[in-house]
C-alpha positions as CSV (number, residue, x, y, z in Angstrom):
1,X,22.1,-0.6,21.3
2,X,22.0,3.3,21.6
3,X,21.9,4.4,18.0
4,X,23.1,8.2,19.0
5,X,20.2,9.5,17.0
6,X,18.5,11.4,19.7
7,X,18.6,15.4,18.5
8,X,18.9,14.2,15.1
9,X,16.6,15.5,12.2
10,X,15.6,13.7,9.1
11,X,13.2,14.2,6.1
12,X,11.5,11.4,4.7
13,X,9.9,11.4,1.5
14,X,6.6,9.0,0.7
15,X,6.4,8.9,4.3
16,X,2.4,9.1,4.7
17,X,2.1,5.5,4.3
18,X,4.0,2.2,3.7
19,X,7.6,1.6,4.0
20,X,7.9,5.4,4.1
21,X,5.7,5.9,7.3
22,X,7.3,3.1,9.2
23,X,10.7,4.4,8.5
24,X,9.5,7.9,10.1
25,X,8.0,6.1,12.9
26,X,11.3,4.1,13.8
27,X,13.4,7.2,13.5
28,X,10.9,9.0,15.5
29,X,11.1,6.5,18.3
30,X,15.0,6.9,18.4
31,X,14.4,10.5,19.1
32,X,14.7,11.9,15.5
33,X,12.3,14.9,14.8
34,X,10.9,14.0,11.3
35,X,9.5,15.8,8.4
36,X,7.4,13.6,6.3
37,X,6.6,14.4,2.6
38,X,4.1,13.5,0.1
39,X,1.5,14.5,-2.3
40,X,-1.7,13.9,-0.2
41,X,-2.2,16.5,2.5
42,X,-4.9,14.6,4.5
43,X,-2.7,11.4,4.4
44,X,0.3,13.4,5.8
45,X,-1.9,15.3,8.4
46,X,-2.8,11.8,10.1
47,X,0.3,10.2,9.6
48,X,2.3,13.2,11.3
49,X,-0.2,13.0,14.0
50,X,-0.3,9.5,14.5
51,X,3.6,9.2,14.9
52,X,4.1,12.2,17.1
53,X,1.7,10.8,19.8
54,X,3.3,7.4,19.6
55,X,6.8,8.9,19.7
56,X,6.4,12.2,21.5
57,X,8.9,13.7,18.8
58,X,8.0,16.8,16.3
59,X,6.7,15.5,13.2
60,X,6.3,17.8,10.2
61,X,3.8,17.2,7.3
62,X,5.0,18.7,4.2
63,X,3.0,18.1,1.3
64,X,5.3,18.0,-2.2
65,X,5.8,16.5,-5.5
66,X,9.4,15.0,-5.8
67,X,8.8,14.8,-9.5
68,X,9.0,18.8,-9.6
69,X,12.1,20.7,-9.1
70,X,10.6,23.7,-7.8
71,X,8.4,21.7,-5.4
72,X,11.3,19.8,-3.9
73,X,13.2,22.9,-3.5
74,X,10.4,24.5,-1.5
75,X,10.0,21.2,0.6
76,X,13.8,21.2,1.8
77,X,13.8,24.8,2.8
78,X,10.5,24.2,4.6
79,X,11.7,21.3,6.4
80,X,15.0,23.1,7.5
81,X,13.3,26.0,8.6
82,X,10.8,23.8,10.8
83,X,13.2,21.5,12.2
84,X,16.4,23.6,12.6
85,X,18.9,21.5,10.7
86,X,18.8,18.5,8.5
87,X,20.8,15.4,9.3
88,X,19.2,12.5,7.2
89,X,17.2,12.4,4.3
90,X,15.2,9.1,3.5
91,X,14.2,9.0,-0.3
92,X,11.0,6.8,-0.4
93,X,9.0,8.5,-2.8
94,X,8.1,6.2,-5.9
95,X,5.5,4.2,-7.6
96,X,5.5,0.7,-5.8
97,X,6.5,-2.1,-7.5
98,X,4.4,-5.7,-7.6
99,X,0.8,-3.9,-7.2
100,X,-0.1,-4.8,-10.9
101,X,1.6,-7.2,-13.3
102,X,4.4,-5.3,-14.9
103,X,3.9,-3.8,-18.6
104,X,5.5,-6.3,-21.4
105,X,7.7,-4.7,-23.9
106,X,4.7,-3.6,-26.3
107,X,3.0,-2.1,-23.3
108,X,5.6,0.3,-22.4
109,X,4.9,3.8,-23.4
110,X,7.1,7.0,-23.0
111,X,5.0,8.4,-20.3
112,X,5.0,5.3,-18.3
113,X,8.4,5.1,-18.4
114,X,9.4,8.9,-17.8
115,X,6.8,9.4,-15.1
116,X,8.3,6.3,-12.9
117,X,12.0,7.3,-13.5
118,X,11.2,11.0,-12.8
119,X,10.1,10.3,-9.3
120,X,12.3,7.5,-8.3
121,X,15.4,8.3,-10.0
122,X,15.4,12.0,-10.7
123,X,13.4,13.0,-7.6
124,X,15.8,11.0,-5.6
125,X,18.6,13.1,-7.0
126,X,16.6,16.4,-6.6
127,X,15.9,15.7,-2.7
128,X,19.7,14.8,-2.2
129,X,21.0,17.7,-4.2
130,X,18.9,20.0,-2.1
131,X,19.4,18.4,1.3
132,X,23.1,17.6,0.8
133,X,24.3,21.4,1.5
134,X,22.6,21.5,4.9
135,X,24.4,18.2,5.8
136,X,27.9,19.4,4.4
137,X,27.6,22.6,6.7
138,X,27.4,20.4,9.9
139,X,30.0,18.0,8.4
140,X,27.6,14.8,9.0
141,X,24.7,13.1,7.2
142,X,22.9,10.4,6.0
143,X,21.1,9.7,2.7
144,X,19.3,6.3,2.2
145,X,17.7,5.6,-0.9
146,X,15.0,2.8,-1.1
147,X,15.3,0.9,-4.4
148,X,14.2,-2.6,-4.7
149,X,15.3,-6.2,-5.7
150,X,13.8,-5.7,-9.1
151,X,17.6,-4.3,-9.8
152,X,18.8,-8.0,-9.4
153,X,16.3,-9.8,-11.6
154,X,14.3,-9.7,-14.9
155,X,10.6,-9.4,-15.0
156,X,9.8,-5.7,-14.7
157,X,11.7,-3.6,-17.4
158,X,10.8,-0.3,-15.9
159,X,11.4,-1.8,-12.2
160,X,14.8,-3.1,-13.3
161,X,15.8,0.0,-14.8
162,X,14.9,2.7,-12.1
163,X,16.3,0.6,-9.5
164,X,19.7,0.0,-11.0
165,X,19.8,3.8,-11.6
166,X,19.3,4.5,-8.0
167,X,22.2,2.1,-7.0
168,X,24.6,3.9,-9.6
169,X,23.3,7.4,-8.4
170,X,23.8,6.4,-4.7
171,X,27.5,5.4,-5.6
172,X,28.3,8.6,-7.4
173,X,27.1,10.4,-4.5
174,X,28.6,8.4,-1.9
175,X,32.2,9.0,-3.7
176,X,31.6,12.8,-3.8
177,X,29.9,13.4,-0.4
178,X,31.8,10.9,1.7
179,X,34.7,13.0,2.5
180,X,32.4,15.7,3.7
181,X,31.0,13.4,6.5
182,X,28.2,11.9,4.3
183,X,26.9,8.5,4.0
184,X,24.8,7.6,1.1
185,X,23.4,3.8,0.8
186,X,20.6,2.0,-1.0
187,X,18.1,-0.5,0.7
188,X,16.7,-3.1,-1.5
189,X,13.3,-4.1,0.0
190,X,11.4,-7.1,-1.9
191,X,7.9,-8.3,-1.3
192,X,6.9,-6.0,1.8
193,X,3.6,-6.1,3.9
194,X,2.3,-2.7,3.8
195,X,-1.5,-1.2,4.2
196,X,-1.9,-2.0,0.2
197,X,-1.3,-5.9,0.7
198,X,-4.6,-7.1,1.5
199,X,-5.8,-5.6,-1.8
200,X,-3.1,-7.1,-3.8
201,X,-3.7,-10.8,-2.2
202,X,-7.5,-10.2,-2.7
203,X,-6.8,-9.4,-6.5
204,X,-4.6,-12.3,-6.8
205,X,-7.1,-14.8,-5.2
206,X,-9.7,-13.5,-7.6
207,X,-7.3,-13.6,-11.0
208,X,-6.1,-17.0,-9.7
209,X,-9.1,-19.0,-8.3
210,X,-7.2,-19.6,-5.3
211,X,-7.7,-18.9,-1.5
212,X,-6.4,-16.1,0.0
213,X,-4.1,-17.9,2.3
214,X,-2.9,-19.9,-0.8
215,X,-2.3,-16.7,-2.6
216,X,-0.3,-15.1,0.2
217,X,1.7,-18.2,0.4
218,X,2.6,-18.6,-3.1
219,X,4.0,-14.7,-3.2
220,X,6.4,-15.5,-0.5
221,X,9.9,-16.4,-1.9
222,X,12.6,-16.0,0.7
223,X,14.8,-17.7,2.8
224,X,13.1,-16.7,6.2
225,X,9.8,-18.1,4.9
226,X,7.4,-15.1,5.8
227,X,6.3,-11.8,4.4
228,X,8.8,-9.1,5.6
229,X,7.1,-6.3,7.1
230,X,7.4,-2.7,6.5
231,X,8.9,-2.3,10.2
232,X,11.4,-4.8,9.1
233,X,12.9,-2.5,6.5
234,X,12.3,0.5,9.0
235,X,14.7,-1.3,11.3
236,X,17.3,-1.6,8.7
237,X,17.1,2.2,7.4
238,X,17.1,3.5,11.1
239,X,20.2,1.7,11.8
240,X,21.8,3.0,8.4
241,X,20.7,6.7,9.3
242,X,22.8,6.5,12.6
243,X,26.4,7.1,13.5
244,X,26.7,3.4,14.2
245,X,26.8,2.8,10.4
246,X,30.0,4.9,9.7
247,X,31.6,1.3,7.7
248,X,28.8,1.4,5.1
249,X,29.0,4.0,2.5
250,X,27.9,3.8,-1.0
251,X,26.8,0.2,-0.8
252,X,23.6,-1.8,-1.2
253,X,21.6,-3.9,1.4
254,X,19.3,-6.1,0.4
255,X,16.5,-6.7,2.9
256,X,14.1,-9.0,1.3
257,X,14.6,-12.3,3.9
258,X,17.2,-13.8,1.7
259,X,16.7,-14.6,-2.0
260,X,17.3,-18.3,-2.6
261,X,20.0,-19.6,-5.3
262,X,21.7,-16.4,-6.2
263,X,25.0,-15.3,-5.2
264,X,25.8,-11.5,-4.9
265,X,29.5,-10.5,-4.2
């Protein structure tokens, strides 16, 4: 299928590693020039060089903190200047969930809550606010927000709150921007294999006194019976970023391999 993405441009936050890097690579593989955004200049430079070499596309590394209003404004202006226009925004810059046991009620501090929500919710909103005028000007755009299936389960109070908030934000933006040619969607990953997975498995192995193979097996709870890789999430996002996804707007796409037992409608 031709996704009709050749000649498009994108900003991918959290693009130096993990799901964000996989998304940037997938978009570039379809002919999209990409600005990848993160806080670490060294990691960004390496990721940009790697993706550009693999795909032949322009990949621009931009150092920015999406928790800062001024930083986001400067980042989007720099991306627009470097790429010429902005067609796609993928919000993926956030503290990843599932790396450590989530805090219980007595352990939740104001700083932990606000620092997390400032990046994942307000940070996403900042990026959308600055990128949307560029899309409105051209009459076409895609905003994809990477959230998480903690929105549909308990166990992580802050994780659930931030992910549900991303869904509410997405639907509001879709209602406002849809008539202007911009589709806004959410992708909910669950457990996803990234560069950090080996360390997570090692920590669980030590904590639970089991083998790495057993720790990895216990962590998988989906219908496909295997880990979902960052590239699997990237494939979903790349389709949503394309003109082919016109029928999906304001909605949530679960991308966790199928969670058993629950029904969502």
